[in-house]
DRENDO-1510 file (C-alpha; in Angstrom, 1 decimal, always signed):
<recs>
REC; n; res; u; v; w
REC; 1; UNK; +106.8; +98.4; +98.4 .
REC; 2; UNK; +103.9; +100.3; +97.0 .
REC; 3; UNK; +104.6; +102.9; +94.3 .
REC; 4; UNK; +103.9; +106.6; +94.9 .
REC; 5; UNK; +102.1; +108.7; +92.4 .
REC; 6; UNK; +101.1; +112.3; +91.6 .
REC; 7; UNK; +97.4; +111.2; +91.2 .
REC; 8; UNK; +95.7; +112.9; +88.3 .
REC; 9; UNK; +91.9; +113.6; +88.7 .
REC; 10; UNK; +90.6; +114.0; +85.1 .
REC; 11; UNK; +87.4; +114.7; +83.4 .
REC; 12; UNK; +86.6; +112.0; +80.8 .
REC; 13; UNK; +87.7; +113.3; +77.3 .
REC; 14; UNK; +88.9; +111.4; +74.3 .
REC; 15; UNK; +92.5; +112.3; +75.4 .
REC; 16; UNK; +92.1; +111.3; +79.1 .
REC; 17; UNK; +90.2; +108.1; +78.2 .
REC; 18; UNK; +93.1; +107.1; +75.9 .
REC; 19; UNK; +95.6; +108.0; +78.6 .
REC; 20; UNK; +93.7; +105.8; +81.1 .
REC; 21; UNK; +93.5; +102.9; +78.6 .
REC; 22; UNK; +97.2; +103.1; +78.0 .
REC; 23; UNK; +97.9; +103.0; +81.8 .
REC; 24; UNK; +95.7; +99.8; +82.1 .
REC; 25; UNK; +97.5; +98.2; +79.2 .
REC; 26; UNK; +100.8; +99.0; +80.8 .
REC; 27; UNK; +99.8; +97.3; +84.1 .
REC; 28; UNK; +98.9; +100.4; +86.1 .
REC; 29; UNK; +95.7; +101.1; +88.1 .
REC; 30; UNK; +93.0; +103.5; +87.1 .
REC; 31; UNK; +89.9; +104.5; +89.1 .
REC; 32; UNK; +86.8; +105.0; +87.1 .
REC; 33; UNK; +83.0; +105.6; +87.6 .
REC; 34; UNK; +80.4; +103.0; +87.2 .
REC; 35; UNK; +76.6; +103.2; +87.8 .
REC; 36; UNK; +77.0; +101.5; +91.2 .
REC; 37; UNK; +80.2; +102.9; +92.8 .
REC; 38; UNK; +83.7; +103.9; +91.6 .
REC; 39; UNK; +85.9; +101.0; +90.7 .
REC; 40; UNK; +89.7; +100.6; +91.0 .
REC; 41; UNK; +90.7; +98.8; +87.8 .
REC; 42; UNK; +93.6; +96.7; +86.6 .
REC; 43; UNK; +94.1; +94.3; +83.7 .
REC; 44; UNK; +92.4; +91.1; +84.9 .
REC; 45; UNK; +94.8; +88.9; +82.9 .
REC; 46; UNK; +97.9; +90.5; +84.4 .
REC; 47; UNK; +98.6; +89.0; +87.9 .
REC; 48; UNK; +101.1; +91.6; +88.9 .
REC; 49; UNK; +98.8; +94.4; +87.9 .
REC; 50; UNK; +95.9; +92.9; +90.0 .
REC; 51; UNK; +98.3; +92.5; +93.0 .
REC; 52; UNK; +98.7; +96.3; +92.9 .
REC; 53; UNK; +95.0; +96.7; +93.6 .
REC; 54; UNK; +95.4; +94.8; +96.9 .
REC; 55; UNK; +98.4; +96.9; +97.8 .
REC; 56; UNK; +96.6; +100.2; +97.0 .
REC; 57; UNK; +93.5; +99.3; +99.0 .
REC; 58; UNK; +95.1; +97.3; +101.8 .
REC; 59; UNK; +92.6; +94.5; +100.8 .
REC; 60; UNK; +92.8; +91.0; +102.1 .
REC; 61; UNK; +93.9; +88.6; +99.4 .
REC; 62; UNK; +91.1; +86.1; +100.1 .
REC; 63; UNK; +88.5; +88.6; +99.0 .
REC; 64; UNK; +87.7; +87.9; +95.3 .
REC; 65; UNK; +87.3; +90.7; +92.6 .
REC; 66; UNK; +84.8; +91.4; +89.9 .
REC; 67; UNK; +85.9; +91.4; +86.3 .
REC; 68; UNK; +84.3; +94.1; +84.1 .
REC; 69; UNK; +83.7; +93.7; +80.4 .
REC; 70; UNK; +82.1; +95.9; +77.7 .
REC; 71; UNK; +81.1; +93.1; +75.3 .
REC; 72; UNK; +79.7; +89.6; +75.9 .
REC; 73; UNK; +82.2; +88.2; +73.4 .
REC; 74; UNK; +85.0; +88.8; +76.0 .
REC; 75; UNK; +83.5; +86.1; +78.1 .
REC; 76; UNK; +85.0; +83.5; +75.8 .
REC; 77; UNK; +88.4; +84.1; +77.3 .
REC; 78; UNK; +87.2; +84.4; +80.9 .
REC; 79; UNK; +84.6; +81.8; +81.9 .
REC; 80; UNK; +82.2; +79.1; +80.9 .
REC; 81; UNK; +78.7; +80.6; +80.4 .
REC; 82; UNK; +75.9; +78.5; +82.1 .
REC; 83; UNK; +72.6; +78.4; +80.2 .
REC; 84; UNK; +70.8; +80.4; +82.9 .
REC; 85; UNK; +73.3; +83.3; +82.4 .
REC; 86; UNK; +72.1; +84.0; +78.9 .
REC; 87; UNK; +68.6; +85.4; +79.7 .
REC; 88; UNK; +70.0; +87.3; +82.7 .
REC; 89; UNK; +72.7; +89.0; +80.5 .
REC; 90; UNK; +69.9; +89.8; +77.9 .
REC; 91; UNK; +67.7; +91.3; +80.7 .
REC; 92; UNK; +70.2; +93.1; +82.9 .
REC; 93; UNK; +73.5; +93.8; +81.0 .
REC; 94; UNK; +74.8; +96.4; +80.8 .
REC; 95; UNK; +73.8; +97.1; +84.4 .
REC; 96; UNK; +74.3; +96.4; +88.1 .
REC; 97; UNK; +74.3; +92.6; +88.0 .
REC; 98; UNK; +77.4; +90.4; +88.6 .
REC; 99; UNK; +77.2; +86.8; +87.6 .
REC; 100; UNK; +79.4; +84.1; +89.2 .
REC; 101; UNK; +80.4; +81.6; +86.6 .
REC; 102; UNK; +83.0; +78.8; +86.2 .
REC; 103; UNK; +86.4; +80.4; +85.4 .
REC; 104; UNK; +88.9; +79.6; +82.8 .
REC; 105; UNK; +92.6; +79.2; +83.4 .
REC; 106; UNK; +93.4; +82.5; +81.8 .
REC; 107; UNK; +92.1; +84.3; +84.9 .
REC; 108; UNK; +94.9; +84.5; +87.6 .
REC; 109; UNK; +94.2; +83.0; +91.0 .
REC; 110; UNK; +94.6; +86.4; +92.6 .
REC; 111; UNK; +91.5; +87.7; +90.9 .
REC; 112; UNK; +89.3; +84.9; +92.2 .
REC; 113; UNK; +91.0; +84.2; +95.6 .
REC; 114; UNK; +91.8; +80.8; +94.1 .
REC; 115; UNK; +88.1; +79.9; +93.8 .
REC; 116; UNK; +86.9; +77.9; +90.7 .
REC; 117; UNK; +84.5; +80.7; +89.9 .
REC; 118; UNK; +84.9; +84.2; +88.5 .
REC; 119; UNK; +82.5; +87.2; +89.1 .
REC; 120; UNK; +81.8; +89.1; +85.9 .
REC; 121; UNK; +79.6; +92.1; +85.0 .
REC; 122; UNK; +79.1; +94.6; +82.2 .
REC; 123; UNK; +78.7; +98.1; +83.7 .
REC; 124; UNK; +76.3; +100.6; +82.1 .
REC; 125; UNK; +78.1; +103.9; +82.9 .
REC; 126; UNK; +79.1; +105.5; +79.7 .
REC; 127; UNK; +82.6; +106.4; +80.9 .
REC; 128; UNK; +83.2; +102.8; +82.2 .
REC; 129; UNK; +82.1; +101.5; +78.8 .
REC; 130; UNK; +84.3; +103.8; +76.8 .
REC; 131; UNK; +87.3; +103.0; +79.0 .
REC; 132; UNK; +86.7; +99.2; +78.7 .
REC; 133; UNK; +86.3; +99.5; +75.0 .
REC; 134; UNK; +89.4; +101.7; +74.5 .
REC; 135; UNK; +91.7; +99.4; +76.5 .
REC; 136; UNK; +90.3; +96.2; +75.0 .
REC; 137; UNK; +90.8; +94.3; +78.2 .
REC; 138; UNK; +88.7; +92.6; +80.9 .
REC; 139; UNK; +89.3; +94.8; +84.0 .
REC; 140; UNK; +89.3; +93.5; +87.6 .
REC; 141; UNK; +87.9; +96.2; +89.8 .
REC; 142; UNK; +86.8; +96.3; +93.4 .
REC; 143; UNK; +85.4; +99.6; +94.8 .
REC; 144; UNK; +88.0; +102.3; +94.7 .
REC; 145; UNK; +88.3; +102.9; +98.5 .
REC; 146; UNK; +90.7; +101.8; +101.3 .
REC; 147; UNK; +89.6; +98.3; +102.4 .
REC; 148; UNK; +86.8; +98.3; +104.9 .
REC; 149; UNK; +85.7; +101.9; +104.3 .
REC; 150; UNK; +82.5; +103.0; +102.7 .
REC; 151; UNK; +82.7; +102.6; +98.9 .
REC; 152; UNK; +83.1; +105.9; +97.0 .
REC; 153; UNK; +80.3; +107.3; +94.9 .
REC; 154; UNK; +82.2; +110.4; +93.8 .
REC; 155; UNK; +85.6; +111.0; +92.3 .
REC; 156; UNK; +86.4; +113.2; +95.3 .
REC; 157; UNK; +85.8; +110.4; +97.7 .
REC; 158; UNK; +88.2; +108.3; +95.6 .
REC; 159; UNK; +90.8; +111.0; +95.8 .
REC; 160; UNK; +90.5; +111.1; +99.6 .
REC; 161; UNK; +91.5; +107.4; +99.8 .
REC; 162; UNK; +93.7; +106.9; +96.8 .
REC; 163; UNK; +95.7; +110.1; +96.5 .
REC; 164; UNK; +99.3; +109.1; +95.9 .
REC; 165; UNK; +98.4; +105.4; +95.6 .
REC; 166; UNK; +97.3; +105.3; +91.9 .
REC; 167; UNK; +98.2; +107.4; +88.8 .
REC; 168; UNK; +94.7; +108.4; +87.6 .
REC; 169; UNK; +91.1; +108.9; +88.6 .
REC; 170; UNK; +88.4; +109.5; +85.9 .
REC; 171; UNK; +85.7; +111.8; +87.2 .
REC; 172; UNK; +82.2; +110.7; +85.9 .
REC; 173; UNK; +80.1; +112.5; +88.5 .
REC; 174; UNK; +78.1; +110.9; +91.2 .
REC; 175; UNK; +77.2; +107.2; +90.9 .
REC; 176; UNK; +73.6; +106.7; +90.1 .
REC; 177; UNK; +72.8; +103.5; +92.1 .
REC; 178; UNK; +75.1; +104.2; +95.1 .
REC; 179; UNK; +75.5; +100.6; +96.2 .
REC; 180; UNK; +77.6; +97.8; +94.6 .
REC; 181; UNK; +76.1; +95.4; +92.1 .
REC; 182; UNK; +74.0; +92.4; +92.9 .
REC; 183; UNK; +76.1; +89.2; +92.9 .
REC; 184; UNK; +74.3; +86.1; +91.7 .
REC; 185; UNK; +75.9; +82.6; +92.0 .
REC; 186; UNK; +75.0; +80.3; +89.2 .
REC; 187; UNK; +77.6; +77.6; +90.1 .
REC; 188; UNK; +76.1; +75.9; +93.2 .
REC; 189; UNK; +72.6; +74.6; +92.6 .
REC; 190; UNK; +69.8; +77.0; +92.9 .
REC; 191; UNK; +70.7; +80.5; +91.7 .
REC; 192; UNK; +71.8; +82.4; +94.9 .
REC; 193; UNK; +72.2; +86.0; +95.6 .
REC; 194; UNK; +75.5; +86.4; +97.5 .
REC; 195; UNK; +75.3; +90.2; +97.7 .
REC; 196; UNK; +72.0; +92.1; +97.1 .
REC; 197; UNK; +72.1; +95.3; +94.9 .
REC; 198; UNK; +70.2; +97.2; +92.3 .
REC; 199; UNK; +68.9; +94.1; +90.6 .
REC; 200; UNK; +66.6; +92.6; +93.2 .
REC; 201; UNK; +65.5; +89.0; +93.9 .
REC; 202; UNK; +62.1; +89.8; +92.5 .
REC; 203; UNK; +63.6; +91.1; +89.2 .
REC; 204; UNK; +65.8; +88.1; +88.8 .
REC; 205; UNK; +62.9; +85.7; +89.5 .
REC; 206; UNK; +60.9; +87.4; +86.8 .
REC; 207; UNK; +63.5; +86.2; +84.3 .
REC; 208; UNK; +64.7; +82.8; +85.5 .
REC; 209; UNK; +62.3; +81.6; +88.2 .
REC; 210; UNK; +63.4; +80.6; +91.7 .
REC; 211; UNK; +66.3; +82.5; +93.3 .
REC; 212; UNK; +67.4; +82.1; +96.9 .
REC; 213; UNK; +69.3; +84.4; +99.2 .
REC; 214; UNK; +72.6; +83.4; +100.9 .
REC; 215; UNK; +72.3; +83.1; +104.6 .
REC; 216; UNK; +75.2; +85.5; +105.1 .
REC; 217; UNK; +73.5; +88.5; +103.6 .
REC; 218; UNK; +72.2; +89.7; +107.0 .
REC; 219; UNK; +74.7; +88.1; +109.2 .
REC; 220; UNK; +78.6; +87.8; +109.5 .
REC; 221; UNK; +80.4; +85.0; +107.9 .
REC; 222; UNK; +80.9; +82.0; +110.2 .
REC; 223; UNK; +84.4; +81.0; +111.2 .
REC; 224; UNK; +85.9; +79.1; +108.3 .
REC; 225; UNK; +83.1; +80.2; +105.9 .
REC; 226; UNK; +84.5; +81.2; +102.6 .
REC; 227; UNK; +83.8; +84.6; +101.0 .
REC; 228; UNK; +82.5; +83.6; +97.6 .
REC; 229; UNK; +81.8; +87.2; +96.6 .
REC; 230; UNK; +83.1; +90.7; +97.4 .
REC; 231; UNK; +81.2; +92.4; +100.2 .
REC; 232; UNK; +80.8; +89.4; +102.4 .
REC; 233; UNK; +83.3; +90.3; +105.2 .
REC; 234; UNK; +82.2; +90.9; +108.7 .
REC; 235; UNK; +83.1; +94.6; +108.9 .
REC; 236; UNK; +82.8; +96.4; +105.6 .
REC; 237; UNK; +81.6; +99.8; +104.3 .
REC; 238; UNK; +82.4; +101.1; +107.8 .
REC; 239; UNK; +83.3; +104.7; +109.0 .
REC; 240; UNK; +85.7; +105.0; +112.0 .
REC; 241; UNK; +82.8; +105.7; +114.3 .
REC; 242; UNK; +80.7; +102.7; +115.8 .
REC; 243; UNK; +77.4; +102.3; +113.9 .
REC; 244; UNK; +74.6; +100.9; +116.0 .
REC; 245; UNK; +71.3; +99.8; +114.3 .
REC; 246; UNK; +68.1; +100.4; +116.3 .
REC; 247; UNK; +65.1; +98.1; +115.7 .
REC; 248; UNK; +61.5; +98.3; +116.7 .
REC; 249; UNK; +58.4; +100.3; +116.0 .
REC; 250; UNK; +58.8; +103.8; +114.6 .
REC; 251; UNK; +57.8; +105.5; +117.8 .
REC; 252; UNK; +60.0; +103.3; +120.0 .
REC; 253; UNK; +62.9; +103.6; +117.7 .
REC; 254; UNK; +62.9; +107.4; +117.7 .
REC; 255; UNK; +62.7; +107.5; +121.5 .
REC; 256; UNK; +65.4; +105.0; +121.8 .
REC; 257; UNK; +67.7; +106.8; +119.5 .
REC; 258; UNK; +67.3; +110.0; +121.6 .
REC; 259; UNK; +68.1; +108.0; +124.7 .
REC; 260; UNK; +71.1; +106.3; +123.2 .
REC; 261; UNK; +72.4; +109.7; +121.9 .
REC; 262; UNK; +72.0; +111.4; +125.3 .
REC; 263; UNK; +73.8; +108.5; +127.0 .
REC; 264; UNK; +76.7; +108.6; +124.4 .
REC; 265; UNK; +77.1; +112.3; +124.8 .
REC; 266; UNK; +77.2; +111.9; +128.6 .
REC; 267; UNK; +80.1; +109.5; +128.1 .
REC; 268; UNK; +82.0; +112.1; +125.9 .
REC; 269; UNK; +81.1; +110.6; +122.5 .
REC; 270; UNK; +80.6; +112.8; +119.5 .
REC; 271; UNK; +77.3; +111.5; +118.5 .
REC; 272; UNK; +74.9; +111.6; +115.5 .
REC; 273; UNK; +71.8; +109.9; +114.2 .
REC; 274; UNK; +70.9; +108.6; +110.8 .
REC; 275; UNK; +67.2; +108.8; +110.1 .
REC; 276; UNK; +64.7; +108.7; +107.3 .
REC; 277; UNK; +63.4; +112.1; +105.9 .
REC; 278; UNK; +60.0; +111.6; +107.4 .
REC; 279; UNK; +61.5; +111.4; +110.9 .
REC; 280; UNK; +64.3; +114.0; +110.8 .
REC; 281; UNK; +62.1; +116.8; +112.2 .
REC; 282; UNK; +61.4; +114.7; +115.3 .
REC; 283; UNK; +65.1; +114.4; +116.0 .
REC; 284; UNK; +66.1; +118.0; +115.5 .
REC; 285; UNK; +67.7; +118.3; +119.0 .
REC; 286; UNK; +70.5; +116.1; +117.7 .
REC; 287; UNK; +72.9; +116.0; +114.7 .
REC; 288; UNK; +71.0; +114.1; +112.1 .
REC; 289; UNK; +71.9; +112.8; +108.7 .
REC; 290; UNK; +69.0; +112.3; +106.3 .
REC; 291; UNK; +68.8; +108.8; +104.8 .
REC; 292; UNK; +66.1; +109.8; +102.4 .
REC; 293; UNK; +62.5; +108.6; +102.4 .
REC; 294; UNK; +61.7; +105.3; +104.1 .
REC; 295; UNK; +59.2; +104.7; +101.2 .
REC; 296; UNK; +62.0; +104.9; +98.6 .
REC; 297; UNK; +64.9; +102.6; +99.5 .
REC; 298; UNK; +66.6; +103.4; +96.2 .
REC; 299; UNK; +67.0; +106.9; +97.6 .
REC; 300; UNK; +68.6; +105.6; +100.8 .
REC; 301; UNK; +70.9; +103.4; +98.6 .
REC; 302; UNK; +72.0; +106.4; +96.6 .
REC; 303; UNK; +72.9; +108.4; +99.7 .
REC; 304; UNK; +74.2; +105.8; +102.2 .
REC; 305; UNK; +77.9; +105.5; +101.4 .
REC; 306; UNK; +78.4; +109.3; +101.2 .
REC; 307; UNK; +76.5; +109.7; +104.5 .
REC; 308; UNK; +78.8; +107.1; +106.2 .
REC; 309; UNK; +81.8; +108.9; +104.8 .
REC; 310; UNK; +80.4; +112.3; +106.1 .
REC; 311; UNK; +80.1; +110.9; +109.6 .
REC; 312; UNK; +83.8; +110.1; +109.5 .
REC; 313; UNK; +84.8; +113.5; +108.1 .
REC; 314; UNK; +82.7; +115.2; +110.9 .
REC; 315; UNK; +84.4; +113.1; +113.5 .
REC; 316; UNK; +81.4; +111.2; +114.7 .
REC; 317; UNK; +82.4; +108.4; +117.2 .
REC; 318; UNK; +78.9; +107.1; +117.9 .
REC; 319; UNK; +76.3; +106.7; +115.2 .
REC; 320; UNK; +72.8; +105.4; +115.7 .
REC; 321; UNK; +70.7; +104.5; +112.7 .
REC; 322; UNK; +67.1; +103.6; +111.8 .
REC; 323; UNK; +66.6; +100.4; +109.8 .
REC; 324; UNK; +64.2; +99.5; +107.0 .
REC; 325; UNK; +62.4; +96.3; +106.0 .
REC; 326; UNK; +64.9; +94.0; +104.1 .
REC; 327; UNK; +62.8; +93.7; +101.0 .
REC; 328; UNK; +63.5; +94.7; +97.4 .
REC; 329; UNK; +66.2; +97.4; +97.4 .
REC; 330; UNK; +65.8; +97.6; +101.2 .
REC; 331; UNK; +67.6; +94.2; +101.4 .
REC; 332; UNK; +70.7; +95.8; +99.8 .
REC; 333; UNK; +70.5; +98.8; +102.1 .
REC; 334; UNK; +70.3; +96.5; +105.2 .
REC; 335; UNK; +73.1; +94.3; +104.0 .
REC; 336; UNK; +75.5; +97.4; +103.8 .
REC; 337; UNK; +74.2; +98.9; +107.0 .
REC; 338; UNK; +74.6; +95.6; +108.8 .
REC; 339; UNK; +78.2; +95.2; +107.7 .
REC; 340; UNK; +79.0; +98.9; +108.4 .
REC; 341; UNK; +77.8; +98.3; +112.0 .
REC; 342; UNK; +79.6; +95.0; +112.3 .
REC; 343; UNK; +76.0; +93.7; +112.9 .
REC; 344; UNK; +75.8; +95.7; +116.2 .
REC; 345; UNK; +72.0; +95.9; +116.6 .
REC; 346; UNK; +69.9; +96.9; +119.6 .
REC; 347; UNK; +66.2; +96.6; +120.3 .
REC; 348; UNK; +64.4; +99.9; +121.0 .
REC; 349; UNK; +62.4; +98.2; +123.8 .
REC; 350; UNK; +65.6; +97.0; +125.4 .
REC; 351; UNK; +66.9; +100.6; +125.4 .
REC; 352; UNK; +63.8; +102.2; +126.7 .
REC; 353; UNK; +63.6; +99.6; +129.5 .
REC; 354; UNK; +67.1; +100.3; +130.7 .
REC; 355; UNK; +66.9; +102.5; +133.8 .
REC; 356; UNK; +70.4; +103.9; +133.2 .
REC; 357; UNK; +69.2; +105.5; +130.1 .
</recs>
């Protein structure tokens, strides 16, 4: 049975950071801010504490977790460090890069979903770093949301999902990046991005040379295919409403989104559109959520999860979204949008050619 708590939402002070550190040391859970999204942390070396994460989130046990550290010396008790990891850590830590490395036996199976690898990162958010240093432990932490829902980028969103489920949330303001970290696999041949994020393929290749993309980034896992990294599941980051991605030329996409919205409304759906700032005025007859500029995918990344959460708060049952080129940070955006939509995508030309619309 899951414990019940009077969840404390606290500003990070010396006193509350010490309180949070003591909770982690005692095997309890604490939600805390990182530069990517908010994490739900437990002592990574305490199997029972980590199991509480899965209970609080309703998370499948075959979905591995990321271990957070504040100092590279902590790696000695967690994993073997491949030679290629060293220049990457020098270039991108602290920051939004998670590296998959061979695990040591000190890490419980529950952290890694019994895989021979462990995902490790060093966050750059000052509150995360202060907490990690204060508790002196490696902290296993997925995003601090109910499993499958959009990841939280504010403490208030954490409270919506975790109230009564955990003892404490540290409020560090809105997350800067807005999407989870890049996950890079260094254990299976050519370095491979399993989950794109704020550290792009181009940035990684500037440090270590060739990097490839996992085939599952823009598609669902195949039957029997193992999730080597968090964020690889078929439906993830999803609001309650059905998200549909609309592909095609700009003019066709905007026309198709209008047609789809009218058809959905005619069938009694509570409908909205997600569009880039440049196109919002052309869709003013409908409820529109502004994704930010199509020219600045980092802006869309920063806003995306909060917009998906807002569609749920507003009771939207049908959500039609523009897409962007899957390049640079746009790859991370399309990875999250694809999974939020369960990869439900339509062609604008197909929509415009349908006589029923």
